[in-house]
N, C-alpha and C positions, 0 to 999 in steps of 0.2 A: 519242706519244712519252713515254718514261719521265720520270719527275718528276726524276730526276737530271740528264737531259739537259736539259730545261726550265730547271732552275734554272742549269746551267753557262752556257748560251747568253745568258740574261738578265744574270748577273752579268758575264759578259765583255763584254756590251753597255755595261754601265753602268761597267765599268772599277772595279768593286768586288771585293774580295777574296772569296773562295769559302768562307769558314768560316762559313756560316749555314745553320740548318736550315730545310727546307722541307716542309711535311705538308699533308696534307687537312684540313679543319676542317668542323663542323657549322653548319648554318644559324644565323646570328648573332640570328635573330629567334625562331624556334620550336625551336631545338636539334635539328632533324632532320638525319640524315646521308643522308638520301635526296634525290639531286638528279640533273638531267640536264645536259648541256653545251649551253650556247646558241652560244658561239662560242670556238674555240680559238686563232685568230690575232688579235692586237688591236694597236691602234697601241702603237708605242714611242717616238713622237715623231719630227718631222722626216720625215715620211713613209717611215718605217721600220716595218715590220710583223714581230711575232714571235710566238712561242706563249706564251700565258699565259691559262689557260682562264678562260672566265667561265661560271658555272652558274646554273640556276634551281632552287630549293628546290621538291620536288614536293609538300610539304604546304602552304606558305603562299605560294609564289610569288616569294620575295625573291630577288634578282638578286646575285651576289657573285663575287669572285675565288676560285678554289679549284683548287689549294693555295695557301698563304699562308706567308710566311716568319715566322721568329721575331721578337719586338719589337726585338731589338738592330738587326735589319737597317733596319726603318723608322725607328728614331731616327737612324741614321747616313745613312739616304737622305734624310730632311727636313733634317738639319743640314749635310751636305756636297755633296748631289747636286742637289736639288729647285730650290733658288733660284739657285745659281750656274751650273748646266749646263743647265737647261731655260729659265730666264727670263734668266739672264746679267746678274742686277742684285742687287745686295746692300743698295741704298740705295733707298728708295721715291721714286718720282716725284711732284712736285707734282700731276701729273694723278691719280695714283693716291690721293693723300692728300685731294685736294679731293673725288673721288668717294666715298671712305669717310664723310667728314663728311656728304656730302649723303645717302649712304645711310641713316646714323644718323638725320638729322633727318627723313626720309621714314617711317622705321619709327616714331619717337615720335610723329609726327602721327597715324599710321594708328592706332596703338594708342590714342592720346588720343580720337580720333573714335569708334571702335568699342567700346571697353573701358573700363571704370572703373578709371583708374588714380590712385594715390594720388599728393597734391601732391608729395610728396617720399618717394621709396623707394629700394629697394636694387636695382641691376641688375648682371648678370653676361654678359660677352661671352665665349664659349668658342670659341678660334679667333680671336682678335681681331685678328691682324697687327700693324699699327702702333698699333691702338687708337682711331682717331679716330672710330669709331662710337660711342665713348663721350660724346663732348664734348656733343652736344645735351642727353643726359640730364643730365649734369653742369652745363649752363647752368641747368637747371631745378631744381637743388639735389639731384639724386639722388647717392646714394653708388655709386659705380661701380668695379667690378674686371673685368680681363680677363687672359685668358692665352694663349699661343701657343707652338709649339716652333720658330718660325723666329727665330733669335736675331738676325739683323741688323736685323730689321723691329722687333722688340720693343725692341731697344737704341735704335734711333731713336726710338720712341715714348716710352720712359722718360726718354731723356738730352735729346733737342731739343724734344719736346712735353710733357715733363713729365706724362705720363699714368700712372694706376695701374694699370700692367699687369706681368705676370710672364712671364719665360722658361720654360716648363714644359710637359710633355706634359698633356694634359687628363686623362688617367688618374692622374696625380699631384697634380691640384689639391686644395687644401684650404681650405674655409670654413666658417663657423659653420651649425649646423643651423637650418632653419626660417627662414632670413635673408633670401632673395632674393624680390622682388615680380615680376621680370621676368628670365628667362633666355633668351639668344639664342645659337643655333648656326646660324651662316649659311655654308653652304658647307665646313664642316669635318668633319662626321660620316662623309662618305665617306672621309676620309683617317686619322682616327684609327686607332691598332691595335685597340681593343677598344670598341666603342659601347656595349656592355652596362656596362661599368665607369663610363664618362662619365655616362650617363644614370642609373644607380644613385646616382652621387655627386650628380647634379643634383636628384633626388628627395629626397635627405637635406637638401639645402640650401633647398629649395623651401618657401615658406610655403603653408598652404592657400588656395587660389583663385588662387594666382600663376600667371603666364603662362610657359608654354614656346614659344619661336618657332623653328621648324626650317626651314631653307631648303636644297634640295638640287637638283642637275641632273637634272631628271626628264621633261623635253620635249624630247627630241633635237633639236637644231638641226644635226645632220649624220647622215650615214648611219652604221650600227652599226659600219662598219669604223673610222670615226673616234671614234664616240662612246665605244666600249669602250678604254680606255687604261690603261696601267700605274699612272698616278698615283691613280687612283680605284679603291679596293679593294670598293666596294660601290655599287649604283645603286638609287635609291629612285623608288617610284612614290606616286601618292596613298595607296594602301592601305598600303605597307610604311612610310610614313611614320608614319601614323595607328597602325600596329600597334606601331611603336617607342614612341610616346607611351603608348599603352594600356598597355603591358607595364609601365610604371613610374609609373602612377599618374594621367597626365594624360588628360582626356576633350577629344577634338578639337572644337573649336568651329568652324573652317573650315579648308578645304583647298583652294587655289587656286592657279593659275598667274597671277594678278593680280600685277603687280611692285611688291609692298609697299615695296620699298627703293629704287623708281625704274626707270628704262628700261635702265640699264647692265648688268644682269645676265640676259641672254636665255637662255631654255631653263630657268629654274629654278622649281621648285614650292615653295609654301609650306603649312606647317601650323602652326596656333595652337591651343594646348591649354590647359585650366584644370586646376591640380592638385587632387585630390580624394583617391582611395584606391586603393592598388595591388591589382590582381586576384591571386587565388591563381594558381599555375602552373596548375592543373587547369581554373580559369575560363578563363584566358587561352587555352589550346589547345583548350578547348570552343568558344569565340568564333571561333577560326579554322575549326575543324572545320565550324561550323554556317554557314559562308558567308563570313566575313570574310578572303577569301583570293583569290588568283589562281591560274590553272593555267597548267601549262607551255606549254599550246596557245594561251591567250589572250595570254601574255607574247609568244610569237613572233608572233602576229598583230599586236599593237601595233607590234612592232619592224619588221616588214614594211612596214607602213603608213607609218611614219615614213621607212623606208629609200626608198620609192616617192615620197613627197611631197619628200624633200631632194633625192632624184636629179634631180627635174624642176627644182629651184630652183638646184642645183649640180651641174651635168652633170660636171664634172672631179672630183667628189668621190662619183660615184654607183655605187661598186662596193659591192654588197650581196650578193655571191655566199658571202661567209663565213658568213652564218647558216645555221644547221642547217634543214633542210626539215621540216615538219610530218609 
């Protein structure tokens, strides 16, 4: 299907105006333009499936949506469509708020046990939603900051919970240089417009030996037909999460599916890195070329494995014919 037809059908489904550009992009990790389609039809929500291609980079194995809309589209999408039309709620529930606080508490406890944290430090939550994951750090005397483009939830956190969070896109955040001891990006890197801008800024804000905690949907709990959806613009694996860290100066300390924030985020993978020194672009590409990569074939094999497992667990959601054959 032509790019223009893909764009028209998707925008018609969203009931959003058609005055947005839509073009192919390079790999967001290695900048290669060489990729292959994994899946053309993906979930548009509510058991509706449409064309929005997912590709695998042939150089590093990163999985991402391609083509992609311009930034203006995603800004409007997350402000006008995402919360109101997908979740139908603009005020966080008490269950959501309680879960946010518990997740923040679990992260603080985990980091305190496994890593040397200062008694009082500076903490940043990028994609903080209502902001309650900051609260356990604040109770321990930490200086805390958060940001998120979800205006109703940020407004609730600021006005009702008096939390130090800002309504802003992560690409537009601004904090002091060499300031933060811990930076958390939990489930947000898949949604932002440009993860490279976000992580480049985080590396500017990070102190030496500070921690970066990344969480992403990386262990599919549904068949690929449902796992690939229009809300997530990229799909991380252990390897690609580590590459994103390494690219901007963090040395991965552990990468795990252990639920660091507790049991309520099934299917997530975590990577914790310590900030040191950014590799040159040549060094980074050499690292990938020498084996820090996944292949198209290995990515497809992994997805088919999850499809078979999830089909047996959820027969009603077991259609995995949509995945390309090796």
